[in-house]
matplotlib code that plots the C-alpha trace (Angstrom):
import matplotlib.pyplot as plt

x = [15.9, 19.0, 22.0, 25.2, 28.9, 30.2, 33.4, 33.7, 36.8, 36.2, 38.5, 37.1, 39.1, 38.9, 37.5, 39.0, 36.0, 32.7, 31.1, 34.0, 34.1, 30.4, 30.6, 33.5, 31.8, 28.5, 30.3, 32.2, 29.0, 27.5, 30.4, 32.9, 36.6, 37.6, 40.7, 40.3, 42.3, 43.0, 46.0, 45.2, 45.4, 43.1, 40.1, 42.3, 44.6, 47.5, 49.4, 49.2, 49.2, 48.4, 46.8, 43.3, 42.9, 44.2, 41.8, 38.9, 40.1, 40.5, 36.9, 35.8, 37.9, 36.6, 33.1, 33.9, 34.6, 37.7, 39.6, 43.1, 44.3, 46.4, 47.6, 48.1, 47.4, 45.0, 47.0, 50.1, 49.9, 52.8, 51.2, 47.8, 49.4, 51.0, 47.6, 45.9, 48.7, 48.6, 44.9, 45.4, 48.2, 46.1, 42.6, 43.2, 40.6, 39.1, 35.4, 34.4, 36.0, 34.3, 36.1, 35.3, 38.5, 38.2, 39.4, 38.1, 39.9, 36.9, 37.2, 35.3, 36.5, 38.6, 40.3, 40.9, 44.5, 45.4, 47.4, 44.3, 42.3, 44.9, 45.1, 41.3, 41.1, 44.0, 42.4, 38.8, 39.0, 42.5, 42.5, 39.4, 41.1, 44.2, 42.3, 39.9, 42.8, 44.6, 41.7, 40.5, 42.7, 41.7, 38.0, 38.3, 40.1, 37.4, 34.5, 33.1, 33.6, 31.6, 33.1, 31.4, 32.3, 31.3, 29.9, 28.2, 25.4, 28.1, 29.1, 25.6, 23.8, 26.6, 27.6, 29.2, 32.9, 33.3, 34.4, 37.3, 35.3, 32.3, 34.5, 36.1, 32.8, 31.2, 34.2, 33.5, 30.1, 31.9, 34.3, 31.4, 29.7, 32.7, 33.8, 30.4, 30.5, 34.0, 33.3, 30.0, 31.3, 33.2, 30.3, 32.1, 29.3, 30.1, 27.7, 27.9, 26.7, 25.6, 25.6, 24.6, 26.0, 27.3, 31.1, 34.1, 33.9, 30.4, 31.0, 30.0, 28.1, 24.7, 22.9, 23.6, 19.9, 20.1, 23.5, 22.1, 19.7, 22.4, 24.1, 26.6, 24.7, 21.7, 23.7, 25.5, 22.5, 22.6, 26.3, 25.9, 23.1, 25.2, 28.0, 25.9, 25.7, 22.5, 23.6, 22.4, 24.8, 25.4, 23.1, 23.6, 21.8, 21.2, 21.1, 20.2, 18.7, 16.9, 15.7, 16.9, 16.4, 17.9, 19.6, 19.5, 20.8, 18.1, 17.9, 14.9, 13.2, 14.4, 13.9, 15.5, 16.3, 16.6, 19.8, 19.4, 17.4, 20.3, 20.9, 21.3, 18.1, 16.2, 17.5, 16.5, 13.0, 12.5, 14.5, 11.4, 10.5, 14.2, 14.2, 10.8, 11.3, 7.7, 9.0, 12.5, 14.5, 16.7, 19.1, 21.2, 23.1, 26.6, 26.6, 23.3, 20.0, 21.5, 21.8, 18.2, 19.3, 21.8, 19.0, 16.8, 19.7, 20.5, 16.8, 16.7, 19.9, 18.7, 21.6, 21.3, 22.8, 22.8]
y = [67.9, 69.9, 69.8, 69.7, 69.2, 68.2, 66.2, 67.0, 68.8, 71.1, 73.0, 76.1, 77.7, 81.4, 81.8, 85.1, 87.1, 86.9, 83.5, 81.5, 83.5, 83.0, 79.3, 78.9, 80.8, 78.9, 75.5, 76.4, 77.7, 74.3, 72.4, 71.9, 72.4, 74.6, 75.2, 78.8, 78.8, 82.0, 83.0, 86.6, 88.1, 90.7, 89.9, 89.6, 87.0, 89.3, 89.9, 87.5, 87.6, 85.1, 87.9, 87.8, 84.1, 84.4, 87.3, 85.2, 82.2, 84.5, 85.7, 82.1, 81.4, 84.5, 83.4, 80.1, 78.0, 76.0, 77.2, 77.5, 79.4, 78.4, 80.6, 78.0, 78.9, 76.4, 76.4, 75.1, 71.4, 71.4, 74.1, 72.4, 69.1, 70.9, 72.4, 68.9, 67.2, 70.0, 69.4, 65.7, 66.1, 68.5, 66.8, 63.4, 63.6, 65.7, 65.3, 68.4, 70.4, 73.5, 74.7, 78.3, 80.2, 82.3, 85.3, 87.5, 88.6, 90.0, 91.1, 90.6, 87.5, 89.3, 91.3, 88.4, 87.3, 83.6, 84.2, 85.5, 82.5, 80.1, 81.9, 81.9, 78.2, 77.4, 79.0, 77.9, 74.5, 73.2, 74.6, 72.6, 69.5, 70.0, 70.4, 67.6, 65.2, 66.1, 65.3, 62.3, 59.6, 60.6, 60.7, 57.3, 55.8, 57.1, 56.0, 59.5, 62.7, 65.8, 67.9, 71.1, 72.8, 76.4, 76.9, 80.1, 81.4, 82.8, 79.2, 77.7, 80.6, 82.9, 86.5, 89.1, 89.5, 86.3, 83.7, 82.5, 82.5, 80.8, 78.1, 77.4, 77.3, 75.0, 72.7, 72.3, 70.7, 68.1, 67.5, 67.0, 64.6, 62.3, 62.5, 61.7, 58.5, 57.6, 58.5, 56.7, 53.4, 55.3, 57.7, 60.7, 62.9, 65.7, 68.6, 72.1, 75.4, 78.1, 81.3, 84.9, 87.1, 90.6, 90.1, 92.0, 89.9, 91.4, 95.0, 97.4, 94.8, 95.6, 98.5, 98.9, 98.2, 94.9, 94.0, 94.7, 91.8, 89.4, 88.6, 85.8, 84.6, 83.9, 81.5, 79.7, 77.6, 75.9, 75.2, 73.7, 71.4, 70.2, 69.1, 67.7, 64.0, 63.6, 65.6, 64.6, 63.7, 65.4, 68.3, 71.8, 74.1, 77.7, 80.2, 83.9, 86.4, 83.7, 81.7, 78.1, 76.0, 72.9, 73.3, 70.3, 69.5, 68.0, 66.5, 66.6, 63.3, 64.1, 61.9, 58.8, 58.8, 55.5, 54.9, 56.6, 59.5, 60.9, 64.1, 67.7, 68.4, 65.9, 67.4, 70.9, 69.7, 68.2, 70.7, 72.0, 68.4, 67.7, 70.8, 70.2, 70.0, 69.0, 65.4, 66.4, 63.7, 64.2, 61.4, 60.7, 57.8, 58.0, 58.7, 60.7, 59.8, 59.3, 55.5, 55.2, 56.1, 53.3, 50.9, 52.3, 51.9, 48.4, 47.4, 48.9, 46.9, 43.7, 43.8, 42.5, 44.6, 41.7]
z = [129.6, 130.7, 128.4, 130.4, 129.7, 133.1, 132.7, 129.0, 127.5, 124.6, 122.2, 120.6, 117.9, 117.2, 120.7, 121.8, 120.5, 118.7, 118.2, 119.5, 122.7, 123.2, 122.5, 125.0, 127.7, 127.3, 127.3, 130.5, 132.2, 131.6, 133.1, 130.3, 130.7, 127.7, 125.7, 124.4, 121.1, 119.2, 117.1, 118.0, 114.5, 113.0, 110.9, 107.8, 109.6, 110.1, 113.3, 116.2, 120.0, 122.8, 124.9, 123.4, 124.1, 127.6, 128.3, 127.2, 129.3, 132.3, 131.9, 132.1, 135.2, 136.9, 136.3, 138.1, 135.0, 134.0, 131.0, 129.6, 126.5, 123.6, 120.8, 118.1, 114.5, 113.1, 109.9, 111.8, 112.4, 114.9, 117.0, 116.9, 117.9, 120.9, 121.8, 121.7, 123.6, 126.3, 126.8, 127.0, 129.5, 131.7, 131.5, 129.9, 127.2, 124.4, 123.7, 121.7, 118.9, 117.6, 114.4, 114.5, 113.5, 110.4, 108.5, 105.6, 102.5, 100.6, 97.0, 93.8, 91.9, 89.3, 92.0, 94.4, 94.5, 94.4, 97.6, 99.4, 98.1, 99.5, 102.8, 103.4, 102.4, 104.6, 107.7, 107.2, 105.5, 106.1, 109.6, 110.3, 108.8, 110.9, 114.1, 113.4, 112.5, 115.7, 118.0, 116.0, 117.5, 121.0, 120.2, 118.5, 121.5, 123.8, 121.4, 121.8, 120.0, 118.8, 116.0, 114.7, 111.5, 110.9, 107.4, 106.0, 103.9, 101.7, 100.8, 100.7, 98.9, 97.7, 98.5, 96.3, 96.9, 98.9, 96.4, 98.5, 101.7, 100.1, 98.5, 101.9, 103.8, 101.3, 101.5, 105.2, 104.3, 102.2, 105.1, 107.5, 105.2, 105.0, 108.6, 110.0, 108.0, 109.1, 112.7, 113.1, 114.6, 117.3, 118.1, 116.6, 115.5, 113.0, 112.3, 110.8, 112.1, 109.7, 111.8, 111.1, 113.9, 114.5, 115.0, 113.8, 110.6, 109.8, 110.9, 108.2, 106.1, 107.6, 109.3, 113.0, 114.0, 112.2, 113.6, 117.1, 116.7, 115.4, 118.7, 119.0, 122.1, 120.0, 117.8, 120.6, 121.7, 118.3, 118.6, 122.0, 120.9, 118.0, 120.3, 123.0, 124.0, 122.1, 119.0, 115.6, 112.8, 109.5, 110.3, 109.0, 111.5, 110.6, 113.5, 113.1, 115.5, 117.5, 114.5, 113.9, 110.8, 109.2, 105.8, 103.5, 100.0, 97.9, 94.4, 92.1, 91.2, 87.7, 84.6, 83.2, 79.5, 77.8, 75.8, 72.4, 73.9, 76.0, 74.0, 75.0, 73.1, 75.1, 78.3, 77.1, 76.2, 79.6, 81.7, 83.5, 84.6, 85.5, 87.7, 89.3, 93.1, 94.0, 94.5, 95.8, 97.4, 100.5, 101.1, 104.2, 102.6, 101.1, 97.4, 97.5, 95.9, 92.4, 93.0, 91.9, 88.4, 88.5, 89.4, 86.6, 84.1, 85.3, 84.9, 81.4, 80.5, 82.2, 84.6, 88.1, 90.9, 93.4]

ax = plt.figure().add_subplot(projection="3d")
ax.plot(x, y, z, "-o")
ax.set_aspect("equal")
plt.show()
């Protein structure tokens, strides 16, 4: 099976360099028309220029692909709307959105300013909200859409000095979970990529021999699969140095305590059993697996849920 994007139109944010540039080039090489979006700021989100995005788009055109650039800041709804309307005017459709734009404002939690927190969340989380909301009506009208969030191990597992970044990246998982429900009837599939790659955002964080293995190009195949016609839904796919794995949120089977036994002491006494993951439950349904406790409580109380 060959995955192609002929006739598809894709917007990739933060696409002037690193992962976004790799995603945009690969989409174009497989037939997609690509909007290369990048504000053109530095890794901290300062500055701004349309030149980096245009250089990346020019590279695609020189390789025989079809691409335009747009310097919208993902935090600016008016600029994003203009980008989306420009793509619609030129190509008449938007099929794919890869929310990749991001910045870093690393600092240990006590030293992290509230302004830095707001700025990082604005770019990663609200930027993805703004871009997703801008393309949503067009995808809904076409009964087709593929939206990819870019999460991070810093959000899923934690990383020192990245409280703001981790909080924003975990927020994207929550956004994915809701949008995949709301988009299902219009075949709008929403997934998340959890990449580890050597980009300007990871320079200096690992030894050079390790960074040499973490190429953006080794991550991009996962991104392309997650925005393909046969993409899954609500999937977090980890990609690192040629390795690919699914990340899931699980819940232990836990224990049900009858009324009268629901005390902190009872929880402490059975905490080991509560935490036992040997019978862990993974649930794809809204609300998670906790509904089984509602059923147990209803049964104990003699209440019918019908």
